[in-house]
N, C-alpha and C positions, 0 to 999 in steps of 0.2 A: 361507414364504419371504421371504428375506434382504429388508432394505428396498432400494431401484434409490437411487443413487449417479448424481445430474445431474451431471458433472467440465463447467465453461462455461466457453469461453476466447476471450474478444474479441480478432481479430487485424488490425493492421495493419502491413505494411511490416514483415512480420516472416519475410520469406521464409528467411535465413541459419537461422535458430533452430523456425521452425513445428514442422517436421522433427522433432525430438529431444525438444521439449516435447509430442506426440505419442504418441510412441513410447513418453515416462517413463509417459504416461499408459493407454495400452493395456496394459501391463508391470503393471496394479495387479493386485494380488492378492485385491482386491475382486471376488466372482463373478459381483453384479448393480449393472451401471454404463451409464448413457448419457452419449456425449461432444456435445456440441453445440458445434462450431467457428462463429462470424459476422464474416465479415469486414466489415470498414467501409470500404470503397473503396480497398483498399490500392491503390499503384502500379506495386506491382514484382507477382512472382510467388509473393506469399502464398499466394492463392483456389486456381493450379494444385496447387502442394503440396499441402495441404490435400486439395486434392479425390482426393489419389491415396489419400487413408486413408476415402476414404467406403467406409462399408458400410452394412448394418445398426444397428450400434451406435455409428457414428460418423455425427451428422448433419451435412453443411457444407452451410450458405448465405452470399449476400452482400447486400449494402445500400451504399446510398449513401453516404459518407461524414459520420459524426452525433457522432463525437467519444465515448470509452470510455464514460461513464455510458451514453451512449444505443442503444451495441451489445452496452452487460452488459443493460438489459431487455432490448432484444429478446430477449436468449438464455433469459431467463430465462422469458420467456411461451412457448416454443417448445419448454422443460424439461418434467421429471412427473415426475420424482427426490424421496424423502422424504427425501430431505438432496442439500444444495446445497457442490459445491467451486467457488469460482472462483480459476482459473489463467489469469492473463498468457502471453502465447502464448508466451514466452521463455524460463517458468520451468519448473522440472522437479519434479517432483513422487517419494519413494523409491520402490521397489515394494510397500511396504507402510504407502505413509502411510496412506492411508481403512481398512486392515485396523484396523487399530491402534487409530485411531480410531474407527469402525465399532465394535471392543469394546468402548472404554469405555462408550458412548449407549445400545448394549443393555444394558449389565453395570447403569447408573443408571437405562434405563428414565423418563426425563425427558428430553422434548423440549422443554424450557424450557433449558439447559445449553448452552451459546455452546461448540465444543472447538475448541483451541488447541492445536499443535505447537512443537517444537523447528525452526529457520529458521537459512539459512547464506546467506550474502554471495558469490560469486563471478564473476567475467571468462569467460573460457572455459575455464579447463581446473578438474573437481571436484575435483580432488587438493591444490587449490590453498584450496578453501569455507573461510569462517570463521567460526567457531562460538563467538557472541558471546551466555549470558546474562546476559538482566534479569534485576529486579526485576517485568517482568514473568510470564515463565519459572515460574509459581505456580498455581495454585485461586485465583484471587480471583474478592470481589463483584464486581457493575457499578460502585458505587462506590471501590472501592481500587481496581479499574484503570485507570480515570479518573484521579484522585490521583498513579497514577504515571506516569501518561503526560505526564499534563499537567505534573504537577511535576517530571518529570526530562529531558520532553519524547523515550521513546520510544515505540516504535511495534513491533507486528508486521507481516508482510508479509501480504499477501495468501492465498497460497496456504498459509498457515499455518495458517487457519481451516476450520472443520466447521461447513455450518448445519441447521440441520431447517429443513423447509422451512414450519415452524409461525412460528419464527424469522423467517427470509428473507418472509414474509408480515406480521405483524405491523411488521417494522421499515419495508414499504412501497417500490418504488422506488429505485433510486440518483438522486439528486439530479444533473437534468442540467443544470445551470446552474453546474456545478464543474468545470471542466477541471484543476484539480491540486488536491490533497487531497481529489479525491471518494472513494478509498476510506476516508479516515483518518475522513469524516463520517459516511459509509454505516452501517462497524462497530461508533459510538458509537451507530447506534439499533438495531444488529441487538442490540449490549451493553445499551439500557436495557430491551429487550424480552423477556430473557432473566432468568433462575433465579442467575447467575454464568456466570462461566467455568473448565470442565478443563481442566489442562496435562495434555497428553499426552507425554512428553520423549520414550517409541521411536518415534513416527511423524515422518520429517522429512521438509524440502522446501528447495528449492533456490532462493533469489534472485537473477537475475544484477542485474548491475551494468549498468547502460543506458549511462551514458555521460551529456553532457551532451545530447545527442538525445533522453532518455527524459523522458514526459510527466512526470516526479517532481523534472526539473530547472525549477529558477527563474530563467526565465531573462528576467525583467521586465519580459517584455510585461501591458500592460495585464487583458486575460484575465485570466492566470496568478496576477495580484497583486488583482485582486479576488476571485477565487477563493480565493485562500487568506484575505483578509479576512473574506468570507463563515462560511469555514469553522471557523475561529478563533470566531466569536461564536457560532457552530450549537455549539464545542464544550464553551465556559465555558455557556452554554446547557443544555446536555444534564446539564454536573455537577452545576449550581447545582438544577436540578428534581430529582436522588437527595439533596442535604444543599449546605443554605445555608448553609456555619460560616464560621468562623475558615481551615482547613484548606484545603475549597474554596479561595476566595478566595485566599488564598496561591498555590493553584497555579493560578490560573486569572491571577494577574498572571504568576509563574513563567514562564508558555505564552505570553500577551503580549508580554515580556523577550527571548525566544527569537525570537522571529521580528520583533519591531518593524525589525531593521535591513534586510531581507532589504527593505523600503519604499524605503529612500536609498539614491538622491535622486529617484528617479522618480514617485514619490507622494507629494506633503508634507499628502495630504486627507489619506492612509491613516493615516499617521505620526501628524496631529494624532487619528484619530479610536483607531485605540486608546491612547491618550491616555486621552483622555475615557474611554475606557471602562474605560482602567485608574481612577478616580478614581469612578465609580460602586463599584469593587470595594473601596473604602476606601484605596486608595496610589495608589500612580505607578510610569510606565516610561520609561523614557530613551533614545536611542542606544547600544550598546555603543562605548567610545572605543575609538579605535584599538588595535591591540596594539603590544608595545614594537617589534618587529622589524621591524612599518610605516610607527612611527613619521618614516623616516628620508624615506617616501618622501610622507609631509605638509606635512616640513618645504619638498621641493622644489619637488611637484605640488601640494599641495594637498587638505587632506580628502576631496574627492570619487573622487579620485584612491587616495587608498592604502584607504579603503573600496571602490573596486573591485578591489585588489589581494589586500585581502581574501580574496575572493571566489571571484578569475580562480585567483593562482597556486596554491590546493590542488586545483581542475580541473584545472588545468596536469600537474598531480604526476599527479592521479589519469586524467586520458588519457593518462597516458605508461607509467605503470603498465598499465592497461588492453592498449595496444599491445603491449609485451613478453610481457605473458597470452598476446594472440593472436598472436603470431606464435611461442612456444613451442608452443599448440594446433599448426598447420598443419605444423608439426616435427614435431609427436606422429607427427601421420596421415601 
């Protein structure tokens, strides 16, 4: 009998997308699968839409709003699969995604191998999806994977992974303290429990760019900034637990330098914490200077305004492109 794959979908205010996500799941060619949707107290019709898909194969449950990590932990407690596919409620899987990864898993016969896949970003139209291969799109040992991730600030999207139950049990639950980068921290622990990552290029999935309202957006709230700071510290701890060397400390310093500006100007205490952690790694990090094209804003309105412009203007551009793609999508329908 083929292994059972549990596809776990946490959902919150995903009414526009949840039907397409579930259709992509039901279209999976892997023969043995169970789908668990947990609605996290949505204020729209997410639960009602999901319930139209309920069947012996699709379990739909609801809970009071508790956050993304808590709802993922609930979904995991409900599942019985030999392998776990995490999937956000607005993302999509190619029909062959799970089958291609499971073919590799069965050929390896090693449940300690973590499976990854190709993934793309899109707004509304899949025809506009961007496939950008990175150094993580390879077979890698755990330490090599984290070195690339932190040393170049790369990542894999949630839905690109396929995890055995053995690895999920070894990693433990999602950290419910975290509201930002909870996925990055969780898959670090899965990675640490593994013997390495097997990249399956033929398996494909699609990550929907959620805009400024998404969970991954750093909105400078205390909750998200503190979550980011906790995740940064844990990433460094995990990498150094595998190898404490000049190259791992250098990657850790780069990682801190990548994120320190997100704490400015809201949390000077966290900026100081980043700087102190850098010293323990044998180096220093500081706020990146204002980029040249924003220096006129700095001269006229000050450093804080220039830094905010650096963050806000790219977001405005992204929002405009997203709105245009949404319009084209609706016209196409």
